[in-house]
mmCIF file of the C-alpha atoms, coordinates in Angstrom:
data_MODEL
# 
_entry.id   MODEL 
# 
loop_
_atom_site.group_PDB 
_atom_site.id 
_atom_site.type_symbol 
_atom_site.label_atom_id 
_atom_site.label_alt_id 
_atom_site.label_comp_id 
_atom_site.label_asym_id 
_atom_site.label_entity_id 
_atom_site.label_seq_id 
_atom_site.pdbx_PDB_ins_code 
_atom_site.Cartn_x 
_atom_site.Cartn_y 
_atom_site.Cartn_z 
_atom_site.occupancy 
_atom_site.B_iso_or_equiv 
_atom_site.pdbx_formal_charge 
_atom_site.auth_seq_id 
_atom_site.auth_comp_id 
_atom_site.auth_asym_id 
_atom_site.auth_atom_id 
_atom_site.pdbx_PDB_model_num 
ATOM 1   C CA . MET A 1 1   ? 66.058 61.948  78.285 1.00 0.00 ? 1   MET A CA 1 
ATOM 2   C CA . THR A 1 2   ? 63.273 59.304  78.190 1.00 0.00 ? 2   THR A CA 1 
ATOM 3   C CA . LEU A 1 3   ? 60.845 59.890  75.192 1.00 0.00 ? 3   LEU A CA 1 
ATOM 4   C CA . ARG A 1 4   ? 57.141 59.287  75.780 1.00 0.00 ? 4   ARG A CA 1 
ATOM 5   C CA . CYS A 1 5   ? 55.622 57.849  72.624 1.00 0.00 ? 5   CYS A CA 1 
ATOM 6   C CA . VAL A 1 6   ? 52.011 57.333  71.548 1.00 0.00 ? 6   VAL A CA 1 
ATOM 7   C CA . ILE A 1 7   ? 51.264 55.118  68.428 1.00 0.00 ? 7   ILE A CA 1 
ATOM 8   C CA . VAL A 1 8   ? 48.276 55.948  66.270 1.00 0.00 ? 8   VAL A CA 1 
ATOM 9   C CA . ASP A 1 9   ? 47.211 53.853  63.502 1.00 0.00 ? 9   ASP A CA 1 
ATOM 10  C CA . ASP A 1 10  ? 44.137 52.254  62.462 1.00 0.00 ? 10  ASP A CA 1 
ATOM 11  C CA . GLU A 1 11  ? 45.900 48.870  61.473 1.00 0.00 ? 11  GLU A CA 1 
ATOM 12  C CA . GLU A 1 12  ? 46.413 46.704  64.507 1.00 0.00 ? 12  GLU A CA 1 
ATOM 13  C CA . LEU A 1 13  ? 49.490 44.754  62.729 1.00 0.00 ? 13  LEU A CA 1 
ATOM 14  C CA . ALA A 1 14  ? 51.044 47.986  62.105 1.00 0.00 ? 14  ALA A CA 1 
ATOM 15  C CA . ARG A 1 15  ? 50.720 49.183  65.799 1.00 0.00 ? 15  ARG A CA 1 
ATOM 16  C CA . ARG A 1 16  ? 52.231 45.777  66.840 1.00 0.00 ? 16  ARG A CA 1 
ATOM 17  C CA . GLY A 1 17  ? 55.078 46.202  64.534 1.00 0.00 ? 17  GLY A CA 1 
ATOM 18  C CA . LEU A 1 18  ? 56.034 49.688  65.757 1.00 0.00 ? 18  LEU A CA 1 
ATOM 19  C CA . ALA A 1 19  ? 55.786 48.650  69.475 1.00 0.00 ? 19  ALA A CA 1 
ATOM 20  C CA . LEU A 1 20  ? 58.252 45.943  68.889 1.00 0.00 ? 20  LEU A CA 1 
ATOM 21  C CA . ARG A 1 21  ? 60.519 48.295  67.104 1.00 0.00 ? 21  ARG A CA 1 
ATOM 22  C CA . LEU A 1 22  ? 60.553 50.741  70.043 1.00 0.00 ? 22  LEU A CA 1 
ATOM 23  C CA . GLN A 1 23  ? 61.264 48.089  72.490 1.00 0.00 ? 23  GLN A CA 1 
ATOM 24  C CA . ALA A 1 24  ? 64.575 47.800  70.641 1.00 0.00 ? 24  ALA A CA 1 
ATOM 25  C CA . ILE A 1 25  ? 65.407 51.591  71.249 1.00 0.00 ? 25  ILE A CA 1 
ATOM 26  C CA . ASP A 1 26  ? 66.849 52.819  74.458 1.00 0.00 ? 26  ASP A CA 1 
ATOM 27  C CA . ASN A 1 27  ? 65.253 55.441  76.454 1.00 0.00 ? 27  ASN A CA 1 
ATOM 28  C CA . VAL A 1 28  ? 61.720 55.335  74.820 1.00 0.00 ? 28  VAL A CA 1 
ATOM 29  C CA . GLN A 1 29  ? 58.669 54.635  76.703 1.00 0.00 ? 29  GLN A CA 1 
ATOM 30  C CA . LEU A 1 30  ? 55.397 53.700  74.915 1.00 0.00 ? 30  LEU A CA 1 
ATOM 31  C CA . VAL A 1 31  ? 52.519 55.147  76.899 1.00 0.00 ? 31  VAL A CA 1 
ATOM 32  C CA . ALA A 1 32  ? 49.729 54.478  74.671 1.00 0.00 ? 32  ALA A CA 1 
ATOM 33  C CA . SER A 1 33  ? 48.705 52.740  71.435 1.00 0.00 ? 33  SER A CA 1 
ATOM 34  C CA . CYS A 1 34  ? 45.471 53.498  69.598 1.00 0.00 ? 34  CYS A CA 1 
ATOM 35  C CA . GLY A 1 35  ? 43.407 52.996  66.422 1.00 0.00 ? 35  GLY A CA 1 
ATOM 36  C CA . ASN A 1 36  ? 41.977 56.245  65.844 1.00 0.00 ? 36  ASN A CA 1 
ATOM 37  C CA . ALA A 1 37  ? 42.819 59.987  66.317 1.00 0.00 ? 37  ALA A CA 1 
ATOM 38  C CA . GLU A 1 38  ? 39.542 60.868  68.312 1.00 0.00 ? 38  GLU A CA 1 
ATOM 39  C CA . GLU A 1 39  ? 41.138 58.737  70.988 1.00 0.00 ? 39  GLU A CA 1 
ATOM 40  C CA . VAL A 1 40  ? 44.291 60.979  70.971 1.00 0.00 ? 40  VAL A CA 1 
ATOM 41  C CA . LEU A 1 41  ? 42.199 64.062  71.328 1.00 0.00 ? 41  LEU A CA 1 
ATOM 42  C CA . LYS A 1 42  ? 40.458 62.653  74.192 1.00 0.00 ? 42  LYS A CA 1 
ATOM 43  C CA . HIS A 1 43  ? 43.324 61.462  76.219 1.00 0.00 ? 43  HIS A CA 1 
ATOM 44  C CA . HIS A 1 44  ? 46.479 63.143  75.155 1.00 0.00 ? 44  HIS A CA 1 
ATOM 45  C CA . GLN A 1 45  ? 46.566 65.533  78.207 1.00 0.00 ? 45  GLN A CA 1 
ATOM 46  C CA . GLN A 1 46  ? 46.372 62.463  80.332 1.00 0.00 ? 46  GLN A CA 1 
ATOM 47  C CA . TRP A 1 47  ? 49.133 60.673  78.517 1.00 0.00 ? 47  TRP A CA 1 
ATOM 48  C CA . ARG A 1 48  ? 51.448 63.711  78.223 1.00 0.00 ? 48  ARG A CA 1 
ATOM 49  C CA . PRO A 1 49  ? 53.398 62.200  75.349 1.00 0.00 ? 49  PRO A CA 1 
ATOM 50  C CA . ASP A 1 50  ? 56.570 63.867  73.871 1.00 0.00 ? 50  ASP A CA 1 
ATOM 51  C CA . CYS A 1 51  ? 55.563 62.537  70.466 1.00 0.00 ? 51  CYS A CA 1 
ATOM 52  C CA . LEU A 1 52  ? 53.144 60.663  68.106 1.00 0.00 ? 52  LEU A CA 1 
ATOM 53  C CA . LEU A 1 53  ? 54.097 58.070  65.723 1.00 0.00 ? 53  LEU A CA 1 
ATOM 54  C CA . LEU A 1 54  ? 51.048 59.056  63.634 1.00 0.00 ? 54  LEU A CA 1 
ATOM 55  C CA . ASP A 1 55  ? 49.505 57.283  60.481 1.00 0.00 ? 55  ASP A CA 1 
ATOM 56  C CA . ILE A 1 56  ? 47.984 59.721  57.900 1.00 0.00 ? 56  ILE A CA 1 
ATOM 57  C CA . ASP A 1 57  ? 45.511 57.475  56.245 1.00 0.00 ? 57  ASP A CA 1 
ATOM 58  C CA . MET A 1 58  ? 42.825 56.837  58.877 1.00 0.00 ? 58  MET A CA 1 
ATOM 59  C CA . PRO A 1 59  ? 38.977 56.780  58.722 1.00 0.00 ? 59  PRO A CA 1 
ATOM 60  C CA . ARG A 1 60  ? 37.038 59.781  60.046 1.00 0.00 ? 60  ARG A CA 1 
ATOM 61  C CA . MET A 1 61  ? 39.790 61.936  60.904 1.00 0.00 ? 61  MET A CA 1 
ATOM 62  C CA . SER A 1 62  ? 43.238 61.642  59.181 1.00 0.00 ? 62  SER A CA 1 
ATOM 63  C CA . GLY A 1 63  ? 46.638 62.185  60.644 1.00 0.00 ? 63  GLY A CA 1 
ATOM 64  C CA . LEU A 1 64  ? 47.010 65.527  59.039 1.00 0.00 ? 64  LEU A CA 1 
ATOM 65  C CA . GLN A 1 65  ? 43.904 66.760  60.464 1.00 0.00 ? 65  GLN A CA 1 
ATOM 66  C CA . LEU A 1 66  ? 44.679 65.431  63.890 1.00 0.00 ? 66  LEU A CA 1 
ATOM 67  C CA . MET A 1 67  ? 48.004 67.249  63.625 1.00 0.00 ? 67  MET A CA 1 
ATOM 68  C CA . GLN A 1 68  ? 46.162 70.599  63.354 1.00 0.00 ? 68  GLN A CA 1 
ATOM 69  C CA . ALA A 1 69  ? 44.214 69.907  66.551 1.00 0.00 ? 69  ALA A CA 1 
ATOM 70  C CA . LEU A 1 70  ? 47.235 69.280  68.804 1.00 0.00 ? 70  LEU A CA 1 
ATOM 71  C CA . PRO A 1 71  ? 49.539 71.483  70.699 1.00 0.00 ? 71  PRO A CA 1 
ATOM 72  C CA . ASP A 1 72  ? 52.593 72.885  68.665 1.00 0.00 ? 72  ASP A CA 1 
ATOM 73  C CA . ASP A 1 73  ? 54.995 71.511  71.244 1.00 0.00 ? 73  ASP A CA 1 
ATOM 74  C CA . LEU A 1 74  ? 54.082 67.944  70.525 1.00 0.00 ? 74  LEU A CA 1 
ATOM 75  C CA . ASP A 1 75  ? 56.752 66.511  68.247 1.00 0.00 ? 75  ASP A CA 1 
ATOM 76  C CA . ILE A 1 76  ? 55.090 64.222  65.402 1.00 0.00 ? 76  ILE A CA 1 
ATOM 77  C CA . VAL A 1 77  ? 56.467 61.651  62.997 1.00 0.00 ? 77  VAL A CA 1 
ATOM 78  C CA . LEU A 1 78  ? 54.026 60.840  60.319 1.00 0.00 ? 78  LEU A CA 1 
ATOM 79  C CA . ILE A 1 79  ? 53.888 57.270  58.797 1.00 0.00 ? 79  ILE A CA 1 
ATOM 80  C CA . THR A 1 80  ? 52.414 56.294  55.640 1.00 0.00 ? 80  THR A CA 1 
ATOM 81  C CA . ALA A 1 81  ? 52.605 53.989  52.586 1.00 0.00 ? 81  ALA A CA 1 
ATOM 82  C CA . HIS A 1 82  ? 52.442 57.140  50.321 1.00 0.00 ? 82  HIS A CA 1 
ATOM 83  C CA . ARG A 1 83  ? 54.995 59.721  49.327 1.00 0.00 ? 83  ARG A CA 1 
ATOM 84  C CA . GLU A 1 84  ? 52.559 62.549  48.249 1.00 0.00 ? 84  GLU A CA 1 
ATOM 85  C CA . HIS A 1 85  ? 51.901 63.841  51.541 1.00 0.00 ? 85  HIS A CA 1 
ATOM 86  C CA . ALA A 1 86  ? 55.338 64.732  52.497 1.00 0.00 ? 86  ALA A CA 1 
ATOM 87  C CA . LEU A 1 87  ? 55.174 68.425  51.493 1.00 0.00 ? 87  LEU A CA 1 
ATOM 88  C CA . GLN A 1 88  ? 51.803 69.108  53.549 1.00 0.00 ? 88  GLN A CA 1 
ATOM 89  C CA . ALA A 1 89  ? 53.215 67.025  56.410 1.00 0.00 ? 89  ALA A CA 1 
ATOM 90  C CA . PHE A 1 90  ? 56.395 69.346  56.824 1.00 0.00 ? 90  PHE A CA 1 
ATOM 91  C CA . ASP A 1 91  ? 54.305 72.577  56.122 1.00 0.00 ? 91  ASP A CA 1 
ATOM 92  C CA . LEU A 1 92  ? 52.235 71.520  59.045 1.00 0.00 ? 92  LEU A CA 1 
ATOM 93  C CA . GLY A 1 93  ? 55.399 71.065  61.469 1.00 0.00 ? 93  GLY A CA 1 
ATOM 94  C CA . ALA A 1 94  ? 55.950 67.235  61.365 1.00 0.00 ? 94  ALA A CA 1 
ATOM 95  C CA . THR A 1 95  ? 59.397 66.554  62.867 1.00 0.00 ? 95  THR A CA 1 
ATOM 96  C CA . ASP A 1 96  ? 59.881 63.544  60.244 1.00 0.00 ? 96  ASP A CA 1 
ATOM 97  C CA . TYR A 1 97  ? 58.112 61.569  57.800 1.00 0.00 ? 97  TYR A CA 1 
ATOM 98  C CA . LEU A 1 98  ? 58.429 57.610  57.466 1.00 0.00 ? 98  LEU A CA 1 
ATOM 99  C CA . LEU A 1 99  ? 57.467 55.380  54.662 1.00 0.00 ? 99  LEU A CA 1 
ATOM 100 C CA . LYS A 1 100 ? 55.981 51.915  55.451 1.00 0.00 ? 100 LYS A CA 1 
ATOM 101 C CA . PRO A 1 101 ? 57.225 49.354  55.993 1.00 0.00 ? 101 PRO A CA 1 
ATOM 102 C CA . VAL A 1 102 ? 59.111 51.298  58.642 1.00 0.00 ? 102 VAL A CA 1 
ATOM 103 C CA . LEU A 1 103 ? 62.871 50.516  58.768 1.00 0.00 ? 103 LEU A CA 1 
ATOM 104 C CA . PRO A 1 104 ? 64.440 50.439  62.172 1.00 0.00 ? 104 PRO A CA 1 
ATOM 105 C CA . GLU A 1 105 ? 67.188 52.681  61.509 1.00 0.00 ? 105 GLU A CA 1 
ATOM 106 C CA . ARG A 1 106 ? 64.855 55.323  60.225 1.00 0.00 ? 106 ARG A CA 1 
ATOM 107 C CA . LEU A 1 107 ? 62.535 55.108  63.223 1.00 0.00 ? 107 LEU A CA 1 
ATOM 108 C CA . GLN A 1 108 ? 65.573 55.444  65.548 1.00 0.00 ? 108 GLN A CA 1 
ATOM 109 C CA . GLN A 1 109 ? 66.996 58.412  63.467 1.00 0.00 ? 109 GLN A CA 1 
ATOM 110 C CA . ALA A 1 110 ? 63.540 60.170  63.704 1.00 0.00 ? 110 ALA A CA 1 
ATOM 111 C CA . LEU A 1 111 ? 63.404 59.695  67.688 1.00 0.00 ? 111 LEU A CA 1 
ATOM 112 C CA . GLU A 1 112 ? 66.869 60.894  67.931 1.00 0.00 ? 112 GLU A CA 1 
ATOM 113 C CA . ARG A 1 113 ? 66.087 64.062  66.050 1.00 0.00 ? 113 ARG A CA 1 
ATOM 114 C CA . ILE A 1 114 ? 63.183 64.611  68.342 1.00 0.00 ? 114 ILE A CA 1 
ATOM 115 C CA . ARG A 1 115 ? 65.248 64.034  71.400 1.00 0.00 ? 115 ARG A CA 1 
ATOM 116 C CA . GLN A 1 116 ? 67.791 66.653  70.162 1.00 0.00 ? 116 GLN A CA 1 
ATOM 117 C CA . LYS A 1 117 ? 65.076 69.130  69.379 1.00 0.00 ? 117 LYS A CA 1 
ATOM 118 C CA . ARG A 1 118 ? 63.430 68.938  72.890 1.00 0.00 ? 118 ARG A CA 1 
ATOM 119 C CA . GLN A 1 119 ? 67.060 69.161  74.467 1.00 0.00 ? 119 GLN A CA 1 
ATOM 120 C CA . TRP A 1 120 ? 67.664 72.280  72.538 1.00 0.00 ? 120 TRP A CA 1 
ATOM 121 C CA . ARG A 1 121 ? 64.101 73.753  73.676 1.00 0.00 ? 121 ARG A CA 1 
ATOM 122 C CA . GLN A 1 122 ? 65.021 72.971  77.390 1.00 0.00 ? 122 GLN A CA 1 
ATOM 123 C CA . LEU A 1 123 ? 68.372 74.766  77.080 1.00 0.00 ? 123 LEU A CA 1 
ATOM 124 C CA . GLU A 1 124 ? 66.464 77.812  75.373 1.00 0.00 ? 124 GLU A CA 1 
ATOM 125 C CA . GLN A 1 125 ? 63.958 77.723  78.339 1.00 0.00 ? 125 GLN A CA 1 
ATOM 126 C CA . GLN A 1 126 ? 66.802 77.544  80.904 1.00 0.00 ? 126 GLN A CA 1 
ATOM 127 C CA . SER A 1 127 ? 68.633 80.500  79.298 1.00 0.00 ? 127 SER A CA 1 
ATOM 128 C CA . SER A 1 128 ? 65.459 82.604  79.063 1.00 0.00 ? 128 SER A CA 1 
ATOM 129 C CA . SER A 1 129 ? 64.520 82.009  82.698 1.00 0.00 ? 129 SER A CA 1 
ATOM 130 C CA . GLN A 1 130 ? 68.005 82.824  84.039 1.00 0.00 ? 130 GLN A CA 1 
ATOM 131 C CA . ALA A 1 131 ? 68.415 86.147  81.937 1.00 0.00 ? 131 ALA A CA 1 
ATOM 132 C CA . LEU A 1 132 ? 68.659 89.356  83.947 1.00 0.00 ? 132 LEU A CA 1 
ATOM 133 C CA . LEU A 1 133 ? 67.571 92.890  82.906 1.00 0.00 ? 133 LEU A CA 1 
ATOM 134 C CA . ASP A 1 134 ? 69.646 95.781  83.729 1.00 0.00 ? 134 ASP A CA 1 
ATOM 135 C CA . CYS A 1 135 ? 67.488 98.374  85.560 1.00 0.00 ? 135 CYS A CA 1 
ATOM 136 C CA . HIS A 1 136 ? 68.275 101.976 85.960 1.00 0.00 ? 136 HIS A CA 1 
ATOM 137 C CA . THR A 1 137 ? 66.509 103.968 88.544 1.00 0.00 ? 137 THR A CA 1 
ATOM 138 C CA . ASP A 1 138 ? 66.801 107.445 90.373 1.00 0.00 ? 138 ASP A CA 1 
ATOM 139 C CA . GLN A 1 139 ? 68.203 105.348 93.290 1.00 0.00 ? 139 GLN A CA 1 
ATOM 140 C CA . GLY A 1 140 ? 70.810 103.501 91.140 1.00 0.00 ? 140 GLY A CA 1 
ATOM 141 C CA . ARG A 1 141 ? 71.217 100.437 89.016 1.00 0.00 ? 141 ARG A CA 1 
ATOM 142 C CA . TRP A 1 142 ? 70.171 96.823  89.782 1.00 0.00 ? 142 TRP A CA 1 
ATOM 143 C CA . GLN A 1 143 ? 69.296 93.492  87.908 1.00 0.00 ? 143 GLN A CA 1 
ATOM 144 C CA . LEU A 1 144 ? 65.911 91.870  87.654 1.00 0.00 ? 144 LEU A CA 1 
ATOM 145 C CA . PRO A 1 145 ? 65.357 88.143  86.499 1.00 0.00 ? 145 PRO A CA 1 
ATOM 146 C CA . MET A 1 146 ? 63.266 88.487  83.494 1.00 0.00 ? 146 MET A CA 1 
ATOM 147 C CA . GLN A 1 147 ? 61.328 85.481  84.486 1.00 0.00 ? 147 GLN A CA 1 
ATOM 148 C CA . ASP A 1 148 ? 59.812 87.769  87.318 1.00 0.00 ? 148 ASP A CA 1 
ATOM 149 C CA . ILE A 1 149 ? 58.316 90.139  84.972 1.00 0.00 ? 149 ILE A CA 1 
ATOM 150 C CA . ASP A 1 150 ? 54.618 89.562  84.129 1.00 0.00 ? 150 ASP A CA 1 
ATOM 151 C CA . TRP A 1 151 ? 54.301 92.699  81.902 1.00 0.00 ? 151 TRP A CA 1 
ATOM 152 C CA . ILE A 1 152 ? 55.592 96.123  81.103 1.00 0.00 ? 152 ILE A CA 1 
ATOM 153 C CA . GLU A 1 153 ? 54.061 99.618  80.390 1.00 0.00 ? 153 GLU A CA 1 
ATOM 154 C CA . ALA A 1 154 ? 55.478 102.917 79.286 1.00 0.00 ? 154 ALA A CA 1 
ATOM 155 C CA . ALA A 1 155 ? 54.889 105.855 81.666 1.00 0.00 ? 155 ALA A CA 1 
ATOM 156 C CA . GLY A 1 156 ? 56.142 108.912 80.067 1.00 0.00 ? 156 GLY A CA 1 
ATOM 157 C CA . ASP A 1 157 ? 60.096 108.740 80.095 1.00 0.00 ? 157 ASP A CA 1 
ATOM 158 C CA . TYR A 1 158 ? 59.922 105.662 82.602 1.00 0.00 ? 158 TYR A CA 1 
ATOM 159 C CA . MET A 1 159 ? 58.883 102.093 82.235 1.00 0.00 ? 159 MET A CA 1 
ATOM 160 C CA . CYS A 1 160 ? 56.847 100.298 84.828 1.00 0.00 ? 160 CYS A CA 1 
ATOM 161 C CA . LEU A 1 161 ? 57.728 96.626  85.380 1.00 0.00 ? 161 LEU A CA 1 
ATOM 162 C CA . HIS A 1 162 ? 54.681 94.730  86.801 1.00 0.00 ? 162 HIS A CA 1 
ATOM 163 C CA . CYS A 1 163 ? 56.219 91.679  88.915 1.00 0.00 ? 163 CYS A CA 1 
ATOM 164 C CA . GLY A 1 164 ? 53.413 89.877  90.835 1.00 0.00 ? 164 GLY A CA 1 
ATOM 165 C CA . ALA A 1 165 ? 52.067 92.218  93.553 1.00 0.00 ? 165 ALA A CA 1 
ATOM 166 C CA . SER A 1 166 ? 55.231 94.590  93.065 1.00 0.00 ? 166 SER A CA 1 
ATOM 167 C CA . GLN A 1 167 ? 55.856 97.318  90.463 1.00 0.00 ? 167 GLN A CA 1 
ATOM 168 C CA . HIS A 1 168 ? 59.316 98.804  89.540 1.00 0.00 ? 168 HIS A CA 1 
ATOM 169 C CA . ILE A 1 169 ? 59.803 102.090 87.852 1.00 0.00 ? 169 ILE A CA 1 
ATOM 170 C CA . VAL A 1 170 ? 62.817 102.387 85.698 1.00 0.00 ? 170 VAL A CA 1 
ATOM 171 C CA . ARG A 1 171 ? 64.390 104.899 83.469 1.00 0.00 ? 171 ARG A CA 1 
ATOM 172 C CA . SER A 1 172 ? 64.208 103.568 79.927 1.00 0.00 ? 172 SER A CA 1 
ATOM 173 C CA . THR A 1 173 ? 62.427 103.874 76.604 1.00 0.00 ? 173 THR A CA 1 
ATOM 174 C CA . MET A 1 174 ? 60.395 101.150 75.051 1.00 0.00 ? 174 MET A CA 1 
ATOM 175 C CA . LYS A 1 175 ? 62.887 100.844 72.444 1.00 0.00 ? 175 LYS A CA 1 
ATOM 176 C CA . GLU A 1 176 ? 65.747 100.474 74.805 1.00 0.00 ? 176 GLU A CA 1 
ATOM 177 C CA . LEU A 1 177 ? 64.124 97.967  77.027 1.00 0.00 ? 177 LEU A CA 1 
ATOM 178 C CA . GLN A 1 178 ? 63.026 95.557  74.009 1.00 0.00 ? 178 GLN A CA 1 
ATOM 179 C CA . GLN A 1 179 ? 66.850 95.498  72.870 1.00 0.00 ? 179 GLN A CA 1 
ATOM 180 C CA . GLN A 1 180 ? 67.512 93.827  76.358 1.00 0.00 ? 180 GLN A CA 1 
ATOM 181 C CA . LEU A 1 181 ? 64.558 91.613  76.839 1.00 0.00 ? 181 LEU A CA 1 
ATOM 182 C CA . SER A 1 182 ? 64.330 87.920  75.711 1.00 0.00 ? 182 SER A CA 1 
ATOM 183 C CA . ASP A 1 183 ? 61.967 86.696  72.850 1.00 0.00 ? 183 ASP A CA 1 
ATOM 184 C CA . ASP A 1 184 ? 59.389 85.852  75.606 1.00 0.00 ? 184 ASP A CA 1 
ATOM 185 C CA . PHE A 1 185 ? 58.293 89.509  75.660 1.00 0.00 ? 185 PHE A CA 1 
ATOM 186 C CA . VAL A 1 186 ? 55.963 90.601  73.023 1.00 0.00 ? 186 VAL A CA 1 
ATOM 187 C CA . ARG A 1 187 ? 54.474 94.008  72.355 1.00 0.00 ? 187 ARG A CA 1 
ATOM 188 C CA . VAL A 1 188 ? 50.598 93.987  72.657 1.00 0.00 ? 188 VAL A CA 1 
ATOM 189 C CA . HIS A 1 189 ? 50.056 97.867  72.496 1.00 0.00 ? 189 HIS A CA 1 
ATOM 190 C CA . ARG A 1 190 ? 52.300 100.717 71.537 1.00 0.00 ? 190 ARG A CA 1 
ATOM 191 C CA . SER A 1 191 ? 52.848 101.344 75.300 1.00 0.00 ? 191 SER A CA 1 
ATOM 192 C CA . ARG A 1 192 ? 52.827 97.642  76.617 1.00 0.00 ? 192 ARG A CA 1 
ATOM 193 C CA . LEU A 1 193 ? 54.714 94.371  76.577 1.00 0.00 ? 193 LEU A CA 1 
ATOM 194 C CA . VAL A 1 194 ? 53.865 91.129  78.053 1.00 0.00 ? 194 VAL A CA 1 
ATOM 195 C CA . ASN A 1 195 ? 55.728 88.052  79.102 1.00 0.00 ? 195 ASN A CA 1 
ATOM 196 C CA . VAL A 1 196 ? 54.089 85.250  76.957 1.00 0.00 ? 196 VAL A CA 1 
ATOM 197 C CA . CYS A 1 197 ? 54.979 82.685  79.606 1.00 0.00 ? 197 CYS A CA 1 
ATOM 198 C CA . ARG A 1 198 ? 52.361 84.464  81.803 1.00 0.00 ? 198 ARG A CA 1 
ATOM 199 C CA . VAL A 1 199 ? 49.607 84.383  79.442 1.00 0.00 ? 199 VAL A CA 1 
ATOM 200 C CA . ARG A 1 200 ? 46.754 82.037  80.110 1.00 0.00 ? 200 ARG A CA 1 
ATOM 201 C CA . ARG A 1 201 ? 44.022 83.136  77.650 1.00 0.00 ? 201 ARG A CA 1 
ATOM 202 C CA . LEU A 1 202 ? 43.631 85.166  74.488 1.00 0.00 ? 202 LEU A CA 1 
ATOM 203 C CA . GLN A 1 203 ? 40.154 85.972  73.583 1.00 0.00 ? 203 GLN A CA 1 
ATOM 204 C CA . LYS A 1 204 ? 39.021 88.057  70.455 1.00 0.00 ? 204 LYS A CA 1 
ATOM 205 C CA . ILE A 1 205 ? 36.806 91.206  71.159 1.00 0.00 ? 205 ILE A CA 1 
ATOM 206 C CA . THR A 1 206 ? 34.878 93.727  68.944 1.00 0.00 ? 206 THR A CA 1 
ATOM 207 C CA . GLY A 1 207 ? 36.752 95.806  66.567 1.00 0.00 ? 207 GLY A CA 1 
ATOM 208 C CA . GLY A 1 208 ? 39.651 93.353  65.919 1.00 0.00 ? 208 GLY A CA 1 
ATOM 209 C CA . ASP A 1 209 ? 41.232 93.830  69.172 1.00 0.00 ? 209 ASP A CA 1 
ATOM 210 C CA . ALA A 1 210 ? 41.739 91.087  71.867 1.00 0.00 ? 210 ALA A CA 1 
ATOM 211 C CA . LEU A 1 211 ? 41.647 90.504  75.621 1.00 0.00 ? 211 LEU A CA 1 
ATOM 212 C CA . LEU A 1 212 ? 44.474 88.676  77.260 1.00 0.00 ? 212 LEU A CA 1 
ATOM 213 C CA . THR A 1 213 ? 44.480 87.109  80.743 1.00 0.00 ? 213 THR A CA 1 
ATOM 214 C CA . LEU A 1 214 ? 47.702 86.583  82.584 1.00 0.00 ? 214 LEU A CA 1 
ATOM 215 C CA . ALA A 1 215 ? 48.384 83.982  85.256 1.00 0.00 ? 215 ALA A CA 1 
ATOM 216 C CA . ASP A 1 216 ? 47.429 86.358  88.208 1.00 0.00 ? 216 ASP A CA 1 
ATOM 217 C CA . GLY A 1 217 ? 44.189 87.269  86.531 1.00 0.00 ? 217 GLY A CA 1 
ATOM 218 C CA . THR A 1 218 ? 45.327 90.503  85.051 1.00 0.00 ? 218 THR A CA 1 
ATOM 219 C CA . GLU A 1 219 ? 43.551 91.471  81.903 1.00 0.00 ? 219 GLU A CA 1 
ATOM 220 C CA . LEU A 1 220 ? 45.149 93.564  79.062 1.00 0.00 ? 220 LEU A CA 1 
ATOM 221 C CA . ARG A 1 221 ? 43.698 94.889  75.912 1.00 0.00 ? 221 ARG A CA 1 
ATOM 222 C CA . VAL A 1 222 ? 45.774 93.695  72.829 1.00 0.00 ? 222 VAL A CA 1 
ATOM 223 C CA . SER A 1 223 ? 45.701 96.199  69.846 1.00 0.00 ? 223 SER A CA 1 
ATOM 224 C CA . ARG A 1 224 ? 44.621 94.776  66.499 1.00 0.00 ? 224 ARG A CA 1 
ATOM 225 C CA . ARG A 1 225 ? 48.031 95.351  64.887 1.00 0.00 ? 225 ARG A CA 1 
ATOM 226 C CA . TYR A 1 226 ? 49.894 93.248  67.470 1.00 0.00 ? 226 TYR A CA 1 
ATOM 227 C CA . ARG A 1 227 ? 47.347 90.414  67.942 1.00 0.00 ? 227 ARG A CA 1 
ATOM 228 C CA . HIS A 1 228 ? 48.822 88.159  65.230 1.00 0.00 ? 228 HIS A CA 1 
ATOM 229 C CA . ALA A 1 229 ? 52.425 88.332  66.698 1.00 0.00 ? 229 ALA A CA 1 
ATOM 230 C CA . LEU A 1 230 ? 51.154 87.686  70.240 1.00 0.00 ? 230 LEU A CA 1 
ATOM 231 C CA . ASP A 1 231 ? 49.235 84.597  68.998 1.00 0.00 ? 231 ASP A CA 1 
ATOM 232 C CA . GLU A 1 232 ? 52.211 83.126  67.242 1.00 0.00 ? 232 GLU A CA 1 
ATOM 233 C CA . ALA A 1 233 ? 54.777 83.862  70.014 1.00 0.00 ? 233 ALA A CA 1 
ATOM 234 C CA . TRP A 1 234 ? 52.191 82.329  72.643 1.00 0.00 ? 234 TRP A CA 1 
ATOM 235 C CA . HIS A 1 235 ? 51.918 79.039  70.689 1.00 0.00 ? 235 HIS A CA 1 
ATOM 236 C CA . HIS A 1 236 ? 55.509 78.614  69.573 1.00 0.00 ? 236 HIS A CA 1 
# 
């Protein structure tokens, strides 16, 4: 697995030094090197990095502030000359924390940690996408790939599985179904579950509820009591 890295440091010499260290590490591609956080915010979707080597102490917008504005699945190694930011860095989800001057072996260790983390993430996604749901209907029993299910709603003693333009009615309770489903399925209402992989938008509305939009354009109301759990699962 080749890691796509971006260096972010307001000191040019520090950027050059890190770039040289990266050249000595196998399966690492430096896709960009920049001197401020604003440039990362502007271009990170175009660069598509796997990780940032990010300096904390920068003018206008610090590395810690930048972390909070970036996607959660972007692995970040924070780099600084000061130890006092370590606790906050890990609280914000940093994968590692390196002190300047950066030692080659510590940099390699940090990148290997990211590589392993991303490999595990891929395995989890593959496992989730291949999982099957046992379905019991009046006509018999069959299996449905969980990745095909967009959302689920209770209908009396039955459950309706919405899969694109198709619907499947199965004999089950909400509790029984939840015990089978992967963590990708989250409750958004006492009678509804959604596949978070299908969620494209989550918008707050009046009364503390929210409105979610799925990939096919379906809109579902999210009860206030379930909104936080959905938001966490969607951004995990």
